[in-house]
Structures are given as structure tokens and as C-alpha cells.
Backbone as CSV, one residue per row, in Angstrom:
resi,resn,N_x,N_y,N_z,CA_x,CA_y,CA_z,C_x,C_y,C_z
1,MET,26.125,44.577,1.158,26.094,43.669,-0.026,25.105,44.234,-1.030
2,GLN,25.535,44.330,-2.313,24.650,44.823,-3.364,23.554,43.812,-3.642
3,ALA,22.404,44.309,-4.128,21.264,43.439,-4.454,21.690,42.372,-5.457
4,THR,22.587,42.771,-6.391,23.020,41.803,-7.396,23.684,40.617,-6.702
5,ASP,24.585,40.894,-5.756,25.270,39.857,-5.076,24.316,39.077,-4.167
6,THR,23.340,39.776,-3.585,22.384,39.126,-2.707,21.579,38.102,-3.477
7,VAL,21.132,38.458,-4.660,20.382,37.496,-5.485,21.171,36.238,-5.759
8,GLU,22.440,36.429,-6.128,23.299,35.283,-6.385,23.470,34.397,-5.191
9,GLU,23.652,35.056,-4.040,23.813,34.300,-2.789,22.537,33.550,-2.416
10,LEU,21.368,34.220,-2.661,20.117,33.538,-2.390,19.856,32.369,-3.348
11,LEU,20.273,32.518,-4.612,20.101,31.454,-5.571,20.977,30.267,-5.155
12,THR,22.157,30.545,-4.690,23.047,29.463,-4.194,22.408,28.766,-2.985
13,LEU,21.886,29.572,-2.071,21.192,28.998,-0.873,20.017,28.177,-1.324
14,GLN,19.288,28.655,-2.287,18.124,27.900,-2.776,18.527,26.560,-3.398
15,GLU,19.618,26.559,-4.126,20.132,25.278,-4.694,20.451,24.282,-3.576
16,ILE,21.081,24.778,-2.539,21.408,23.919,-1.385,20.126,23.380,-0.741
17,ASP,19.167,24.302,-0.518,17.910,23.885,0.095,17.130,22.854,-0.753
18,LEU,17.122,23.065,-2.061,16.460,22.119,-2.933,17.124,20.760,-2.878
19,GLU,18.451,20.757,-2.796,19.168,19.485,-2.705,18.862,18.801,-1.343
20,ILE,18.776,19.604,-0.300,18.420,19.036,1.005,17.002,18.449,0.920
21,LEU,16.085,19.145,0.315,14.704,18.611,0.163,14.715,17.337,-0.644
22,ARG,15.515,17.267,-1.686,15.567,16.066,-2.504,16.078,14.877,-1.683
23,ILE,17.131,15.102,-0.909,17.689,14.037,-0.089,16.692,13.569,0.950
24,GLU,16.066,14.549,1.598,15.057,14.208,2.630,13.912,13.416,2.015
25,GLY,13.479,13.801,0.815,12.425,13.056,0.131,12.863,11.660,-0.200
26,GLU,14.096,11.518,-0.641,14.645,10.190,-0.967,14.713,9.305,0.318
27,LEU,15.098,9.914,1.429,15.145,9.173,2.684,13.740,8.715,3.094
28,ARG,12.745,9.616,2.921,11.359,9.242,3.242,10.893,8.109,2.354
29,ARG,11.251,8.193,1.077,10.819,7.141,0.135,11.436,5.790,0.480
30,LEU,12.715,5.804,0.860,13.377,4.569,1.235,12.700,3.970,2.480
31,GLY,12.389,4.845,3.448,11.725,4.383,4.675,10.368,3.810,4.361
32,GLU,9.660,4.433,3.431,8.295,3.926,3.074,8.392,2.573,2.371
33,GLU,9.433,2.392,1.540,9.602,1.136,0.835,9.838,-0.011,1.853
34,VAL,10.743,0.258,2.816,11.026,-0.747,3.834,9.784,-1.037,4.659
35,ALA,9.046,0.052,5.033,7.835,-0.130,5.825,6.791,-0.949,5.080
36,GLU,6.701,-0.741,3.774,5.725,-1.492,2.978,6.125,-2.953,2.907
37,LEU,7.400,-3.247,2.718,7.836,-4.639,2.725,7.653,-5.269,4.090
38,ARG,7.962,-4.549,5.144,7.749,-5.069,6.499,6.291,-5.351,6.771
39,GLU,5.412,-4.459,6.279,3.972,-4.705,6.455,3.527,-5.954,5.723
40,THR,4.111,-6.183,4.521,3.787,-7.409,3.773,4.194,-8.652,4.566
41,VAL,5.410,-8.582,5.120,5.924,-9.730,5.938,5.051,-9.960,7.131
42,GLU,4.698,-8.902,7.815,3.805,-9.038,9.016,2.460,-9.613,8.643
43,GLY,1.926,-9.182,7.501,0.653,-9.724,7.053,0.742,-11.215,6.769
44,LEU,1.846,-11.629,6.109,2.056,-13.040,5.828,2.280,-13.833,7.112
45,GLU,2.949,-13.247,8.068,3.148,-13.922,9.360,1.812,-14.172,10.026
46,THR,0.934,-13.192,9.975,-0.422,-13.330,10.524,-1.189,-14.422,9.797
47,GLN,-1.033,-14.400,8.482,-1.734,-15.421,7.669,-1.217,-16.852,7.988
48,VAL,0.096,-16.998,8.091,0.690,-18.309,8.434,0.206,-18.747,9.825
49,GLY,0.175,-17.849,10.765,-0.306,-18.199,12.109,-1.784,-18.655,12.074
50,ARG,-2.620,-17.967,11.280,-4.010,-18.336,11.176,-4.161,-19.728,10.542
51,ILE,-3.391,-19.970,9.469,-3.513,-21.257,8.793,-2.996,-22.415,9.659
52,ARG,-1.933,-22.118,10.423,-1.415,-23.157,11.354,-2.508,-23.514,12.381
53,ALA,-3.208,-22.512,12.826,-4.308,-22.769,13.761,-5.361,-23.631,13.117
54,GLU,-5.651,-23.381,11.840,-6.662,-24.163,11.110,-6.182,-25.597,10.960
55,VAL,-4.885,-25.805,10.698,-4.342,-27.147,10.595,-4.499,-27.880,11.922
56,GLU,-4.141,-27.226,13.020,-4.247,-27.849,14.342,-5.694,-28.177,14.684
57,GLU,-6.616,-27.259,14.335,-8.021,-27.500,14.615,-8.511,-28.675,13.810
58,ALA,-8.144,-28.771,12.526,-8.581,-29.912,11.687,-7.979,-31.206,12.204
59,GLU,-6.683,-31.174,12.593,-6.064,-32.385,13.155,-6.737,-32.857,14.433
60,THR,-7.178,-31.858,15.256,-7.933,-32.203,16.471,-9.242,-32.881,16.128
61,ARG,-9.921,-32.385,15.088,-11.184,-33.008,14.692,-10.938,-34.444,14.138
62,VAL,-9.843,-34.634,13.414,-9.502,-35.948,12.924,-9.347,-36.947,14.066
63,ARG,-8.617,-36.513,15.096,-8.407,-37.413,16.250,-9.733,-37.669,16.981
64,ARG,-10.586,-36.610,17.103,-11.856,-36.824,17.778,-12.747,-37.776,17.017
65,PHE,-12.814,-37.583,15.658,-13.646,-38.463,14.871,-13.056,-39.866,14.806
66,HIS,-11.737,-39.976,14.846,-11.094,-41.308,14.900,-11.548,-42.074,16.124
67,ARG,-11.572,-41.381,17.250,-12.047,-42.020,18.493,-13.518,-42.444,18.342
68,SER,-14.310,-41.564,17.695,-15.709,-41.855,17.488,-15.870,-43.111,16.600
69,VAL,-15.040,-43.210,15.573,-15.066,-44.361,14.659,-14.692,-45.641,15.403
70,GLU,-13.635,-45.553,16.206,-13.221,-46.759,16.941,-14.302,-47.213,17.938
71,ALA,-14.881,-46.221,18.587,-15.958,-46.540,19.543,-17.167,-47.117,18.798
72,GLY,-17.476,-46.512,17.616,-18.610,-47.046,16.836,-18.390,-48.452,16.360
73,ARG,-17.169,-48.760,15.934,-16.863,-50.129,15.495,-16.974,-51.118,16.637
74,ALA,-16.510,-50.719,17.803,-16.619,-51.602,18.977,-18.058,-51.818,19.341
75,THR,-18.862,-50.748,19.299,-20.278,-50.910,19.590,-20.993,-51.787,18.602
76,LEU,-20.686,-51.576,17.324,-21.275,-52.401,16.289,-20.910,-53.871,16.454
77,LYS,-19.657,-54.113,16.776,-19.219,-55.535,16.941,-19.937,-56.154,18.121
78,ARG,-20.114,-55.388,19.191,-20.799,-55.904,20.382,-22.254,-56.207,20.081
79,LEU,-22.929,-55.289,19.346,-24.348,-55.504,19.030,-24.527,-56.680,18.078
80,GLU,-23.596,-56.799,17.107,-23.696,-57.952,16.168,-23.575,-59.272,16.926
81,ALA,-22.657,-59.270,17.893,-22.450,-60.489,18.671,-23.689,-60.803,19.501
82,ARG,-24.329,-59.747,20.055,-25.517,-59.967,20.893,-26.675,-60.400,20.061
83,SER,-26.812,-59.830,18.827,-27.983,-60.193,17.985,-27.896,-61.669,17.574
84,ALA,-26.701,-62.234,17.562,-26.555,-63.652,17.179,-27.049,-64.572,18.287
85,ALA,-27.211,-64.028,19.484,-27.579,-64.858,20.607,-29.014,-64.619,21.072
86,VAL,-29.811,-63.885,20.287,-31.197,-63.633,20.711,-32.024,-64.897,20.720
87,ALA,-33.062,-64.901,21.581,-33.850,-66.130,21.777,-35.160,-66.135,20.992
88,ASN,-35.629,-64.914,20.577,-36.888,-64.877,19.917,-36.913,-63.706,18.897
89,MET,-38.024,-63.679,18.128,-38.105,-62.700,17.048,-38.137,-61.260,17.584
90,GLN,-38.844,-61.031,18.693,-38.912,-59.672,19.256,-37.514,-59.156,19.623
91,GLN,-36.708,-60.018,20.268,-35.343,-59.635,20.603,-34.491,-59.425,19.363
92,HIS,-34.768,-60.293,18.354,-33.992,-60.187,17.091,-34.275,-58.825,16.435
93,LEU,-35.572,-58.409,16.378,-35.909,-57.153,15.743,-35.321,-55.952,16.524
94,ALA,-35.344,-56.042,17.851,-34.782,-54.970,18.695,-33.268,-54.873,18.456
95,ALA,-32.609,-56.027,18.456,-31.152,-56.061,18.230,-30.778,-55.546,16.833
96,ARG,-31.627,-55.934,15.876,-31.376,-55.455,14.498,-31.522,-53.939,14.390
97,SER,-32.518,-53.393,15.070,-32.723,-51.944,15.060,-31.487,-51.219,15.665
98,GLU,-31.052,-51.748,16.799,-29.896,-51.169,17.430,-28.640,-51.276,16.542
99,THR,-28.523,-52.425,15.924,-27.370,-52.632,15.032,-27.400,-51.674,13.850
100,ASP,-28.583,-51.500,13.240,-28.682,-50.599,12.087,-28.380,-49.137,12.519
101,THR,-28.853,-48.757,13.702,-28.557,-47.397,14.207,-27.040,-47.224,14.440
102,ALA,-26.425,-48.255,15.034,-24.993,-48.189,15.276,-24.215,-48.124,13.958
103,ARG,-24.681,-48.841,12.958,-24.007,-48.852,11.680,-24.112,-47.474,10.995
104,ARG,-25.305,-46.822,11.104,-25.466,-45.490,10.563,-24.540,-44.468,11.255
105,ASN,-24.523,-44.612,12.588,-23.677,-43.710,13.348,-22.211,-43.883,12.969
106,LEU,-21.810,-45.126,12.758,-20.428,-45.421,12.403,-20.120,-44.784,11.017
107,ARG,-21.010,-44.944,10.045,-20.771,-44.349,8.723,-20.655,-42.814,8.809
108,ALA,-21.528,-42.211,9.639,-21.498,-40.733,9.828,-20.151,-40.342,10.423
109,ALA,-19.690,-41.097,11.418,-18.394,-40.789,12.054,-17.249,-40.941,11.059
110,GLU,-17.343,-41.979,10.248,-16.271,-42.216,9.241,-16.295,-41.090,8.177
111,ASP,-17.512,-40.633,7.797,-17.572,-39.521,6.836,-16.994,-38.232,7.446
112,ASP,-17.343,-37.997,8.723,-16.770,-36.833,9.408,-15.256,-36.903,9.474
113,GLN,-14.762,-38.110,9.723,-13.302,-38.260,9.825,-12.642,-38.024,8.470
114,LEU,-13.235,-38.517,7.391,-12.666,-38.261,6.068,-12.719,-36.794,5.714
115,ASP,-13.806,-36.095,6.061,-13.938,-34.664,5.787,-12.808,-33.919,6.548
116,ALA,-12.633,-34.273,7.794,-11.612,-33.617,8.609,-10.224,-33.871,8.048
117,MET,-9.986,-35.108,7.582,-8.694,-35.458,6.985,-8.454,-34.631,5.704
118,GLN,-9.519,-34.408,4.920,-9.394,-33.575,3.727,-9.097,-32.136,4.122
119,ASP,-9.755,-31.655,5.189,-9.506,-30.301,5.662,-8.068,-30.153,6.074
120,VAL,-7.498,-31.205,6.716,-6.094,-31.146,7.116,-5.199,-31.010,5.896
121,GLU,-5.451,-31.802,4.886,-4.609,-31.749,3.658,-4.709,-30.384,2.988
122,THR,-5.935,-29.863,2.914,-6.152,-28.536,2.300,-5.408,-27.490,3.093
123,ALA,-5.546,-27.535,4.401,-4.908,-26.504,5.237,-3.371,-26.622,5.185
124,ARG,-2.884,-27.855,5.114,-1.439,-28.034,5.013,-0.889,-27.513,3.708
125,GLY,-1.641,-27.665,2.642,-1.237,-27.125,1.342,-1.202,-25.614,1.375
126,ALA,-2.257,-25.026,1.966,-2.303,-23.548,2.088,-1.183,-23.049,2.976
127,LEU,-0.859,-23.817,4.009,0.194,-23.442,4.938,1.549,-23.448,4.218
128,ALA,1.785,-24.468,3.427,3.056,-24.570,2.696,3.216,-23.409,1.735
129,ALA,2.095,-23.047,1.064,2.159,-21.954,0.104,2.423,-20.620,0.854
130,ALA,1.727,-20.406,1.962,1.915,-19.192,2.721,3.311,-19.079,3.305
131,GLU,3.838,-20.210,3.790,5.194,-20.206,4.332,6.219,-19.912,3.231
132,GLY,5.930,-20.398,1.986,6.816,-20.090,0.897,6.822,-18.581,0.585
133,GLU,5.623,-17.986,0.569,5.500,-16.549,0.341,6.179,-15.764,1.437
134,LEU,6.009,-16.223,2.646,6.659,-15.539,3.785,8.176,-15.620,3.706
135,SER,8.683,-16.767,3.301,10.128,-16.927,3.157,10.688,-15.958,2.098
136,GLU,9.989,-15.894,0.939,10.407,-15.001,-0.110,10.323,-13.548,0.289
137,ALA,9.204,-13.175,0.970,9.048,-11.804,1.420,10.081,-11.433,2.481
138,GLY,10.398,-12.379,3.352,11.413,-12.115,4.364,12.780,-11.917,3.751
139,ALA,13.092,-12.734,2.754,14.394,-12.569,2.087,14.445,-11.231,1.338
140,ALA,13.352,-10.863,0.689,13.296,-9.570,-0.038,13.456,-8.430,0.941
141,LEU,12.800,-8.524,2.098,12.905,-7.459,3.111,14.339,-7.331,3.610
142,ALA,14.993,-8.476,3.878,16.380,-8.430,4.401,17.309,-7.818,3.367
143,ALA,17.156,-8.256,2.093,18.037,-7.736,1.049,17.804,-6.224,0.832
144,HIS,16.516,-5.847,0.782,16.215,-4.438,0.540,16.650,-3.572,1.713
145,THR,16.431,-4.094,2.928,16.837,-3.331,4.115,18.343,-3.087,4.082
146,ALA,19.106,-4.099,3.705,20.564,-3.937,3.665,20.974,-2.888,2.634
147,ALA,20.324,-2.927,1.460,20.626,-1.961,0.401,20.213,-0.563,0.833
148,VAL,19.057,-0.464,1.473,18.554,0.824,1.921,19.442,1.413,3.020
149,ASP,19.914,0.567,3.909,20.791,1.043,4.987,22.065,1.628,4.409
150,ALA,22.617,0.959,3.386,23.854,1.494,2.760,23.602,2.812,2.079
151,LEU,22.458,2.872,1.332,22.131,4.102,0.608,21.771,5.213,1.601
152,ARG,21.071,4.853,2.666,20.676,5.845,3.670,21.919,6.448,4.305
153,ALA,22.908,5.624,4.583,24.150,6.149,5.165,24.820,7.185,4.257
154,THR,24.830,6.879,2.969,25.397,7.800,1.974,24.595,9.112,1.935
155,LEU,23.284,8.963,1.879,22.420,10.129,1.798,22.537,11.001,3.069
156,GLU,22.631,10.357,4.214,22.764,11.101,5.407,24.068,11.880,5.516
157,ARG,25.129,11.266,4.950,26.415,12.012,4.890,26.277,13.221,3.967
158,GLU,25.597,13.008,2.838,25.362,14.121,1.921,24.525,15.207,2.579
159,LEU,23.492,14.762,3.305,22.633,15.704,3.999,23.411,16.545,5.020
160,GLN,24.266,15.857,5.751,25.108,16.559,6.722,26.015,17.585,6.040
161,ALA,26.561,17.180,4.900,27.472,18.111,4.176,26.663,19.329,3.667
162,HIS,25.488,19.071,3.150,24.677,20.182,2.622,24.197,21.070,3.778
163,GLY,23.944,20.451,4.958,23.583,21.244,6.092,24.674,22.208,6.501
164,ALA,25.915,21.728,6.427,27.062,22.604,6.749,27.158,23.710,5.712
165,SER,26.973,23.330,4.428,27.049,24.345,3.373,25.952,25.379,3.536
166,ARG,24.793,24.928,3.942,23.668,25.857,4.111,24.003,26.869,5.256
167,LYS,24.570,26.353,6.319,24.924,27.235,7.444,25.946,28.263,6.993
168,THR,26.929,27.830,6.224,27.935,28.770,5.726,27.298,29.792,4.803
169,GLN,26.403,29.348,3.935,25.773,30.268,2.951,24.873,31.251,3.704
170,GLU,24.175,30.826,4.737,23.339,31.728,5.493,24.163,32.821,6.169
171,GLY,25.397,32.463,6.528,26.260,33.409,7.187,26.702,34.572,6.250
172,ARG,26.491,34.397,4.964,26.817,35.422,4.002,25.687,36.409,3.796
173,LEU,24.562,36.139,4.428,23.389,37.008,4.227,22.985,37.660,5.559
174,ASP,22.448,38.878,5.476,21.978,39.520,6.685,20.636,38.925,7.127
175,ARG,20.292,39.226,8.382,19.109,38.631,8.985,17.842,39.007,8.247
176,ARG,17.721,40.249,7.811,16.510,40.684,7.102,16.330,39.910,5.829
177,THR,17.436,39.718,5.095,17.353,39.003,3.810,16.959,37.560,4.045
178,LEU,17.520,36.952,5.107,17.157,35.567,5.400,15.711,35.448,5.783
179,GLN,15.213,36.408,6.556,13.792,36.388,6.909,12.877,36.478,5.694
180,LEU,13.295,37.356,4.757,12.571,37.515,3.517,12.582,36.206,2.715
181,TYR,13.737,35.576,2.674,13.875,34.342,1.929,12.999,33.250,2.519
182,ARG,12.996,33.158,3.823,12.201,32.102,4.468,10.717,32.365,4.374
183,SER,10.319,33.628,4.459,8.896,33.938,4.332,8.403,33.684,2.894
184,ALA,9.335,33.762,1.936,8.993,33.501,0.520,8.951,31.995,0.234
185,GLY,9.380,31.193,1.187,9.294,29.742,0.974,10.627,29.031,1.012
186,GLY,11.742,29.783,1.227,13.069,29.184,1.227,13.206,28.148,2.307
187,GLY,13.700,26.963,1.943,13.864,25.871,2.902,12.592,25.103,3.153
188,GLY,11.502,25.509,2.494,10.206,24.828,2.679,9.925,23.914,1.529
189,SER,8.623,23.772,1.221,8.207,22.837,0.196,8.293,23.366,-1.215
190,HIS,8.611,24.673,-1.351,8.743,25.215,-2.720,9.865,26.252,-2.731
191,THR,10.234,26.713,-3.872,11.339,27.628,-4.023,10.979,29.017,-3.540
192,ALA,12.012,29.798,-3.245,11.788,31.151,-2.732,12.046,32.210,-3.819
193,LEU,12.680,31.843,-4.889,12.986,32.796,-5.959,12.440,32.270,-7.278
194,ALA,12.044,33.234,-8.112,11.601,32.906,-9.445,11.989,34.019,-10.388
195,GLU,12.194,33.733,-11.647,12.589,34.769,-12.591,11.430,35.661,-12.981
196,LEU,11.766,36.917,-13.198,10.860,37.849,-13.860,11.009,37.612,-15.361
197,THR,9.956,37.164,-15.977,10.066,36.797,-17.404,10.254,38.025,-18.277
198,LEU,10.651,37.810,-19.517,10.801,38.959,-20.474,9.498,39.640,-20.718
199,ASP,8.380,38.965,-20.471,7.050,39.575,-20.650,6.638,40.383,-19.425
200,GLY,7.491,40.321,-18.369,7.161,41.145,-17.189,6.172,40.466,-16.258
201,VAL,6.185,39.139,-16.181,5.320,38.431,-15.256,6.133,37.545,-14.345
202,CYS,5.566,37.139,-13.219,6.215,36.255,-12.269,6.402,34.897,-12.897
203,GLY,7.586,34.340,-12.797,7.850,33.030,-13.411,7.166,31.862,-12.711
204,ARG,6.585,32.126,-11.548,5.886,31.023,-10.845,4.383,31.156,-10.968
205,CYS,3.802,32.302,-10.667,2.347,32.420,-10.684,1.837,33.221,-11.880
206,TYR,2.751,33.832,-12.642,2.422,34.563,-13.852,1.632,35.861,-13.590
207,THR,1.749,36.411,-12.397,1.137,37.683,-12.096,1.960,38.796,-12.770
208,SER,1.232,39.717,-13.407,1.935,40.819,-14.083,2.574,41.738,-13.061
209,VAL,3.804,42.207,-13.351,4.555,43.090,-12.436,4.571,44.510,-13.073
210,PRO,4.235,45.514,-12.235,4.217,46.886,-12.736,5.584,47.272,-13.358
211,LYS,5.506,48.203,-14.343,6.682,48.576,-15.082,7.809,49.095,-14.191
212,GLN,7.456,49.973,-13.236,8.491,50.547,-12.335,9.208,49.448,-11.565
213,ARG,8.431,48.472,-11.070,9.044,47.378,-10.322,9.888,46.476,-11.213
214,GLN,9.423,46.312,-12.472,10.197,45.529,-13.405,11.593,46.122,-13.596
215,SER,11.625,47.454,-13.717,12.894,48.176,-13.883,13.800,47.957,-12.674
216,GLU,13.241,48.023,-11.483,14.020,47.867,-10.265,14.604,46.448,-10.185
217,ILE,13.723,45.472,-10.587,14.172,44.069,-10.508,15.278,43.806,-11.538
218,ARG,15.090,44.359,-12.766,16.067,44.061,-13.790,17.419,44.731,-13.535
219,THR,17.391,45.862,-12.873,18.651,46.535,-12.532,19.212,46.025,-11.214
220,ARG,18.442,45.128,-10.534,18.807,44.512,-9.272,19.222,45.570,-8.214
221,ARG,18.468,46.655,-8.214,18.749,47.693,-7.208,18.262,47.289,-5.840
222,SER,17.208,46.412,-5.796,16.662,45.939,-4.515,15.902,44.652,-4.761
223,LEU,15.688,43.905,-3.668,14.878,42.692,-3.766,13.407,43.064,-3.848
224,ALA,12.684,42.341,-4.642,11.241,42.607,-4.802,10.450,41.307,-4.759
225,LEU,9.261,41.388,-4.154,8.409,40.219,-4.056,7.260,40.331,-5.034
226,CYS,6.829,39.163,-5.523,5.673,39.106,-6.382,4.434,39.402,-5.588
227,GLU,3.570,40.259,-6.105,2.369,40.653,-5.410,1.353,39.497,-5.436
228,GLY,1.558,38.539,-6.337,0.617,37.457,-6.434,0.912,36.294,-5.490
229,CYS,2.146,35.812,-5.481,2.508,34.647,-4.678,3.543,34.918,-3.608
230,GLY,4.127,36.139,-3.564,5.070,36.478,-2.504,6.472,35.959,-2.725
231,ILE,6.773,35.402,-3.879,8.081,34.864,-4.151,9.055,36.027,-4.495
232,ILE,10.369,35.865,-4.239,11.369,36.877,-4.566,11.632,36.769,-6.095
233,LEU,11.518,37.904,-6.757,11.732,37.933,-8.182,13.161,38.407,-8.544
234,TYR,13.732,37.807,-9.589,15.011,38.284,-10.085,14.930,38.230,-11.604
235,PRO,15.763,39.011,-12.299,15.647,39.104,-13.760,16.213,37.888,-14.475
236,VAL,15.705,37.702,-15.654,16.226,36.612,-16.500,17.715,36.921,-16.779
237,SER,18.535,35.849,-16.763,19.944,36.010,-16.983,20.195,36.562,-18.396
238,PRO,21.205,37.369,-18.610,21.515,37.901,-19.937,21.691,36.756,-20.950
239,GLY,21.152,36.982,-22.105,21.296,35.992,-23.176,20.198,34.957,-23.184
240,VAL,19.291,34.943,-22.153,18.228,33.939,-22.104,17.076,34.413,-22.975
């Protein structure tokens, strides 16, 4: 195979490889989008679980303080009844002291109960908001996942087709040329070929190419690598 033909075959292979890289990048991006949405949903699920626990804890406190209030009212009623039956001033003062203490305790229990009831309402509001966000995020995840699955199937079919084309194209090149292509970056994260500019420099790293090698590259007598970045150089197309 002449060097001229080899360059054309390598450029075709490079086009296939770049398309494969594009598709693989698109598939990664789609996966990252779904993963990000799933992470959002999981975070909201954790938040909803935490707020539900707060609601349950506040409701438990309401019930506990309610029992304290009921007990306090019963105690106060009993002390008030006993203070009405005292026989002397000393007993009256003692009963009054007990009654005042019971009344203070009852007010404190009632305040605690009201605070707990307010905490329940606040937590329930936060829970409703978080559940709404979770529902929206879940719906968004489901819709996006469905769209991504359809697009991924298309991209994977394209990737399979390009893989077959790549195999065919590689079959047109000898092993040494393929090794040179791969060592120059073919099939990797960057291109393996770059043009030798009209100014005689590498089109990728702009390293100057000696005159003799410029002549060899422009006549396509053999493949040549850039001394700066190791890429395969080929001449600018006629008319460019």
C-alpha cells in the first residue's frame, strides 16, 4: 500500500475512532445525568425519612405532655378539694402551697404540650414540602430514565456499527502501521494524525519540521511523526 493510500485509510480510521469516542462520551454523560437525578431522589428520600422521624418524635412528646397535663389537672382538683376541708390556718397554708405548686406544674406541662403541638405542625409542613419535592424528583427521574434508555439503545447500536466499521478499516492496514497509529494516539483521547501546515509546522503542537522531512511528508513517500508530540503528519490537502 502506498503512503498516500495509507494516510487516507488512517484518516478514515481516525474519523471512525473519533465518532466512537463521541458516542462513548455521550453515553457517559447520559449515565451521569441519571446518576445525578438518582442521587437527588435518594437525598430527598433521606430527608423525608428524617422529617417523618421528627414528626413521630414530636407526636410522642405531645402524648407524653398530654398525660402530664391530665395528671396535673387531677392533682390540682384533688388538692383544691382537700384545701376546702382544712381545719386550721396552718393546714390551710400548707394546702395552699401545694396547690400553687401543682398549678405551676400544670401550666408548665400545658406550655410544653403547646410547644410540642407546634413542633408537630411545623414538622408536618416540612414533611409535606419534602414529599412534594420527592414526588417531583421521582417523576423527573422516571421520565429522564425512559428517555435516556431509548437514546442509549440508539447510541449503542451506532457504537456497535462503528465498531464493525473500525474492525473492517483496521483490516486494510498492516500491523506496523496500526501500531504506529495507536502509539500516536489513535483510538485514545486525542487524534493520531495532524496536518503539516503550509508554514512547515505540526498542526497540533506547532513544532517546526525540518525541510527534508517536509518534502517527504508532502510527497507522501512515507509516514512521518512529529518530533514534538509524536503525532502522524500528513500534508495539507491541495487547494487549502
